[in-house]
Each structure stands twice: as C-alpha cells, then as structure tokens.
N, C-alpha and C positions, 0 to 999 in steps of 0.2 A: 396448212392446206389439207393434209391427211386427216388431222383431227376434225376439221370442219366437215370433210366428206363423210367421216364416220358418224358424226352427229346427225347429218341429213339422212343417211341410210338407216340409222337406229330410229330416228323419228318416224320415217316412212314405214318401217317394219312395225313399230309400235302402233301407228295409225291403222294399219291393216288388222292387227290383233284387236284393237278397240272396235273396229267395224264388225269383226267376227263375234265379239262379245255381245254386241247389240243385236246382231242378226239371230244368234242362237239362243236368245231368251233366257239368260241367267237372271237370278234375282237381282234387283237393283243394288242392294248392299254388296253382293258378291262382285258384280260388275265394277262398281266403284272401287272396291278393295283391290281388284286386279289392275285397274287403271293406275292407281296410286303406286302399286308395287312396280309396274313396268316403267313408269316415268320417274321414280325416285331412287330405284336401285339400278344403276347402269349395268347393262349386260345381264347381270344376275337375275334381275326382275323378269326379263324376257325368257330366260332359261327356266326359271321357276314356273312360269305360265305354261311353257311347252311341255314341261314334265308333269305338272300337277293340275293345271287349270282348264285344259280343253274339255269341252262338253262332248264326251265320247258318244253319248246317247243321240246327239244330233249329227255328229260327224260320221259315225258308223264306220270307222276305219277298219274295224275287225268284224264287220257284218258277215254273218254266215252266208255262204253261197246258197241261197234258197233255190236251187235248181229243181227241175221237175222230178229228178230222182229223189232229192231230199223230201219234197212234199209227198211223193208216193210212199216213201219209207215211213214218214210220220203218220200218214193215213193208215198204213198197214199196222203200225204199233197200236193205234187207237182201236182198230177193228178187233184186237185180241182182248180188249177190256170186257169185263162183265158189267153191263150197265146197271146203274142204281135206279130203283123205282122212283118215279117222279114225285110221289107223295112222301118219300123218306127225307129226313133231315131238313124239314122245312125251316127250322130255326137257324140253319146255316146256309140257306139258299143263296143269299147275297154273296157270301164268301165263296161258295162253290162256283157260282157264275163268274165272279171276279177272277178266280184262278183259271177257270176254263178259257175265258177270253184272253187272258194274258199269256198263258202257257200252252194252250191247245190240248191239255190233258184233262179229261173228265174224271170225276171220282169213279173208282172201281170197287165193286163188291167182291166177296169171295176170297179174301186174303187172310193170311196169318202173319202177324207182326210180333216180334219178340224184342223186348227192351233189354239192351246189354249195357251194364254199368261198368265203366272203367276198362283198362287195357287188358288185364288178364282174362276176364270173361269174354271180351270181344275177340281177341286174337285166338283164344281157344276155339271159339265157334268158327272163326274164319278159316283156320288151318284144317279143322275137321271137314269143312265143306269143300275146300280146295282139293283135298285128297280124293274126293269123290267125283271130281270133274272128269267128264268123258269126251266133251267136244271142244269147249272153249272157256277161257278165263279172260275177262275184261276187267282191268284194274286201273284206277286213277286216283292220285293223291296229290294234295297240295305240298305236304312234307313227306319225303321219302328219304330216310337217312340210313347211312351205314350203321351196322350194329347187329345185335343178336337176332332181331326180327328180320332184318334184310337178309342175313345169312340163311335163316330158316326158310324164307321164301325162295331164295335161289335154289337151295337143295330140292325143294318141292317142285319148282318149275322145271328144273332139269329132268326130274323123273317124269313129269307130266308131258313134256315135249317129246320124250322118247316113246311115250304111249300114244302119240299122235294128237295130243290136245294143243289147240292154238292158244298161245298166250300173248296178250297185248297189254302193254303198260304205258300209261300216260302220266307224266309227273310235271309239276309246275317248274318252270325254268328258274324262278327266283326262290320259291319256297323250298325247293330241293337242291339249292345251289351247292350244298356240302356233299351231295351224293357223288362219289368218286367216279371218274371216267373209267377207272379200272373195273369197277363193279358193273357199269353200263356195258362195257365191252364184253365182260364175261356173259352177261345176259344175251347179248347179240350173238355171241359165239355158239351158244347152245340152241339158238333158233327162236328166241323171244323177240317179238317186234316191240320196240320201245321208242317213244318220242318225248321230247321236252316241249311244254306248252309255252310259247313266246319266250324262248331263251334269249339271253343277252347276245345281241349281234351288232356289229359295227354298222352304223347308219340307221338302226332301228331302236337304239337304246332309249331315246327320249319318248318315242311313240308307244313303246310297249312296257317299259319298266313298271308303270303304275297300275297295270291292268292284269290281275293275276287270276289263275284258276284255283279257287279255294275249295273245289268239290272233292269229296271222298266217296268213291263208288266202286263196288265190286259186283260184277254179274257173272254167275257161273251157270253155263248151259241154259240160261233163262229159266232155271228152276229155283234158284235161291240168289238173293242179293243182299248187300250191306251198304249202309250209308249212315252218316252222322258226323260227330266232331272229332273222332280219333284218327290221328295220322300214323304212318309207319315210322315210329320213333321209340327208342327204348325207354324214354322218360315216362311212357305210359305203363310200363311193366316193372321197371326198376327204380323209377323216381329220378329226381333232379337234385343235384347237390345244393342248389340255391333255393328252389321252390318246393322241394319235397315231391310227393307223388302227384302226378297229373290226374285229376278226376274229370271224367267225361262221360257222355252218353252216346250210344250207337244203336242202330236198328238192324235186325235181321228180318228180311222180308221174303215171303213165299206167296205165290199167287199172281194174278194178272197185272198187279201194280208194277211188277218187275219190268214189264215191257217199256214203261216210261223211263225208268232208269237206264235201261239198255239204249233207248233212243237218245238220251242225253249224252251218254258215253260216245255213241256213234257220231253225233253231231260234232262233239269236241275232237274226236279222232280225225274225222273228215276235214275239219278246219285246219289241223296242223299237218296232215299227211297228204291231203288232196287225192286220196286213194279211194275210188268208188267201190272197190271190192267189199269195203266194210258195210255198204248199203244192201248187202245180200239179205233179203227178207226171210231166207230159210232159217236164220237164227231164231226166228220166232217159233214158239211152240203152241200147239192147240190149247185153248182155254181149259183149265182144270181147276175146279173149285177146291181150295185148300182149307179155308177157314171161313169165318163169319164177319171179318172186319172190313170196313170200307175205308179206303185211303185215297189220297190225291197228291200228286207230285207237283211241287212248285220249283221252278228254276228261274234264275235271273242272271243278267250279265250286261256289260256296258254296250253291247250291240243290239239291245232290245229297246222297244219303244217306251216301256214303263219299268219301274223298279218293282217287279212282281213280289219279291220277298218283303220289301218295305210295306207294300200295300196289304200283303197278307197279315203282317204283324198289326198294322193299323186297324184292319177290319176285325181281327180277333179281339183287340183291346176295346174297340168301340162296341162290339156285340156283347161283351161280357155283362152279365146281369148281377151275378153274385160275387165272383172273384176271378182274378187273372193272376197267375203266378209265372214269373219269368226268371229263368236261370241263364246267365250270360256273362262271360268274362269281360267283355268290352262294351259297356253301355255308354255310347256317345251318340245320343239318339237323333239329333237333328230336330228341327222345329216341329214337324208334323207328329212324330212319335212322342216327343216330349209333351206336347199339348194334349195328345190323346191320353197319356198316362195321368196327367193332372186332372183332366176332365173326368175320367173314370173314377179316380179316387174321390174327387169332390162330389161326384154323383152318388156316392155310397157304395161303390164296388170296392171290395178288398183287393188292393193292388200290392203285391209283394215282389221285390227284386232281390235275387240272390246272386251275389258276386263274390269273387275271391278277395280275401284280405291282402294277399300278396299279388304282385304283378310281374310279368316278364319284361315290362317296359316302364321305366320310371315316368316318362312324359305322359304315356297313356294313363298310368295310375292317377296322376294329379288331374288330368283332364276329366277322367271318369268321376272323380270326387267333386269336381266343380259343379256337377248337376245335383248333388245330393241335397243341398239346402232347399232349393226350390221345390224338388220333388217331395221331400218330407213335409214342407210347409203345406202342400196340397193334400197330405194324408197318405202318401205312398210309404209303405214299410220297407226298409232296406236292411238286409242281413249280409254280414261279411263272413264268408266261409274261411276257417283258419286251418283245417286239416289237409294241408297241401294246396295245390293250385287248382281252382275250379275252372274248367274249360268247357263245360256243357253249354249247349245252345238249345234250350227247350222252352216251351210255353204251354200252359194248360189252363183251361177256363171252364167253369160251371159244370164240372164232372161229365162233360159231353164231347169236348173237342180238344185236341192237343197237336203239337208239332215238335218234331225232332229233326235236326239238320246241321248244316254247316254255317249258317248265317249269323254273324255277330250283329249286335244291335248298334251298329255304327254306320257312318256315312260311307266309309270305304266298302263295306260289304254290300250296302244298298246300291251304290252307284258305280263302283269300279271293279268289283270282283265277280267272277262267275261262281254262283252259289246254287245249292239245291237243298230243299227241305221236303219232308213228307208230312202232310196234314192227315191226322187220323180221326175219323168220325166214329168213335167207339167209346162207350161209357166205361167198360172195364179197363181199357188201356188208359183212359184219362185218369181213372182212380188210382191205378198203379203208379203213374207218373206223379200224380198229386201227393200220394203217400210218401214217395221217395223224396220229393221236394220238401215236404214238411219234416221228414227225418233229417235232411241236411240242414234245415233251419234250426233244429234243436242243437246241432253241432256248431252253430254259428252265433255271432254276436249281433243283436239288433241295435242299430244306431238310435240314439236318443236325440230328438230334434233340438231341445234346449241346450243340451251338452255340446252338440255339434256346432251350433251357432256361435258358441263361445270359444271355438278353437282358436289357436294363436294366429295373429295376423300374417305371420310368415307363411303358414299353410294356405291361407286365403290368397296370398300373393302368388304362390306356386301354382295354385289351381287356376287363377285368372290368367297367368302367363301361358300355362299349358293349354287352356281352352282356345287360345288364339289359333292353335294348330289343329283344332277338331276337324276341319274339312279334309285334312290329309292323313289323319291317323287311322 
C-alpha cells in the first residue's frame, strides 16, 4: 500500500513537471529528454530536473527587485555616460542596439582601457590602484581563495578601513567555497562588509546550486575599475601543480564606462543584502573624459529575459567580414553559436578558436573536443595552447571590435551564470588583442582535420559520452 501510494505521488509530481516543461517553452528535444529522465530514473530523475532542468529565465526565482529606487539608480548611472555620436560605428550599429536593449547600457565614449595579461600584471595594477582608494572599494569575484593574494588584500583592506574607506566584498557561495570562515570573520572584524552570493543553505540547495555569479569586478572611487577572467587565486601568479601557470586576460578601465560596472555590482549587492544604502547615487562622479575609446558593458544572468552575452557573441560572429578570433577555455557552444561559427567559416571568414590543450575537468575536456571535427570540417581553425592553462575569454573581429570578460562559450555561462563582458569599439585596442592572440597561436599546435578524423575510436567514444552532459557543463 505504501509503495502504491508513493507511485501515485511520484506520477502526479512528474505530471506537474511535464506540464511546466510544456508551458515554459523548452526545445522539443530537451523537453522529451527530461520527460524520459523523470519517468525512467525513479526519484533521481526528478531530483536531476529540480537541480539542473528548470527554466530559470521563465521562472525568474532570482529576479532582481526592480523597485523604483533601482530604476532611478540605473537611470542615474546612464546619465553619467558620454554619449556616442549617432553617425559613429555604423558597421556595429546592430550590435550596439542589441546590447543597449538587452542590458540598458549605451556605448560610452571618452574611456581609457588597458589590456592586462596574466595574473602578475593584473594584480600589480589592482594593488597599486587599491592603495590609492579614498572613498570606497567594491570587489566581487567568482573564486576568492585563501593564499598569498588573499592575505595581501586583507592587509591592504585593514589599512584602508582605518583611513575611512568603505570596503564591500561579494564572493560566489560555490566558487569560493574553499574560502575559510576564519578569513571571512577577520574581514568582518576589521569593518569590511562581505556577503556570499547564493551560499549553500538548507531548503534552498536545489534552487540555487546551479546558478552562480561568475563576475569579476572591482570598482574604486568610480575612478578606476577592473574586470575580466582572472580570479583571486594564487594559481594565477604561482601556477598550478597539475596545469602549470594559468594564462588569462583582464581589463583596467577608466572613464564613464566605470559607472555601468558600478551599477552591476550594486544590483548584485542589493540582491543579496537587500540594503538600499548601496543605492546612494553620490557614489557617481561627474563625467570626465579620460581617453578616446568607446566601450559598452554587457551583463547577463538567469533572471533576465534574454541571454545577452550569447547574443553578443552570436552578433559578433555574424557581423565578421574578414576574421573572428576567439580565445576561450570552455567551448561547448550550443546550437546557435555552433551554427554561427560554421556559417562564418563556410562564408569565407577566417575563424580561429584558441583553447587550452590541458583542462581542469576531464569531462569538460572530452565534451569540448567532441565539437572539433564538425567545426574543422566547416573550415574553422583550432589551436591548442600548451604553455600552461589558457583561461582567457576574448573575441576580436575585423580590427575594429573586441570583447574581454568573464563569459565562457558554453551553455552554463549563457543560461545559468551571472556574467559580464566589455565590448570595445576601438581599432587600436582590437589590433593589440589580435596581435596577442596570434602570438599565442604561434605557441600552440593547430589541429589537422584529416589527422583528427582518424583519432582512435576510444577517444570518439569518450567525446560522445561527455557530449551528453553538455547542457549542464
């Protein structure tokens, strides 16, 4: 009798989930796959769905509280932009309009952006800037680990708090899981405000585990900011025993573009703290032209209507006329980006993908490689970087437009993570990023299509098996 009752309850719960799958408009293949999982794997199938399958973009369980105060704050941030002349960047007008409609941030002129390669250069610039802070430091990272860097930041923050500087830190509850409670307590004791983004909590584990804040942002006095792919982890400065040195790209930003990064931090902070004091618009500073570069901030998350970063990549690939070069450690592109890459290559655009030869996840490694054959068949050139682990997330096209940020070229980043990229409409910056990309290609091995096709069947089997997990990697 108990068993029969359990079956009825399970069937009814499964039926409710199926109705939700149909209502919330998943792709037919994905809907069918989840139905099979739910009704062929007792209990586990339903748990898998609750953990990995819900359409967060439709459910909006973590939707930002778009109060009047938030809207006023965002309008204030936009008012500090230096507007771009209407006749500028005509070749990228569709991309500009796409980002503006998705994210609410127009392109801003009058900026100075500096490309920072790898951890030593990045943290040297970050520490130098933090030392000059006079009013506030806003810092958020996906990975914040104990170590040399964390200890250095603590010493600096202790000094700054004594000088009257407000320090706020936001770390991801899963990405920074190894960050010790002792370290967090030390920060709180010296007066640093610190929050974990969606930490593991009883009763909310299934609803929050899969939705992470992957952003890396530092804003100092609204005078200088940093964003990109580098986390607070010693492996970026001392290397990793298994993967070697972690190679990555970061940005140093000055000018009105900083206000958009500040606004993103504020929205994330407000989401976890519910403290409206962060909405104080006095943090904004009057517009001051710093340089000549035009840039635009792109942010995305599971609480938004569209995947802004995915659409940004899609648009950049489709707009490319001569070439598009992409460096990314996790290329599990999904149908739209995969097709865009193939169409671009078949249309005569030089498409290059630069990835790491080694990987920090064996399943991800085989899943990524499962796409290589089809891409190379279409004419995409693939390079494997062997001098350490390549963690950069960059794209550059036609010597005119580029992007640096946190977004991986995978479904998790597009659909489930909170991400941020900066698109730069500047020829000189694009050329610098292009030359660095080509330099890395020279240190890499280009895959040969005919040789790769003849790889052992065991490797093909591993790739096929790993590809099954692509929606959740």
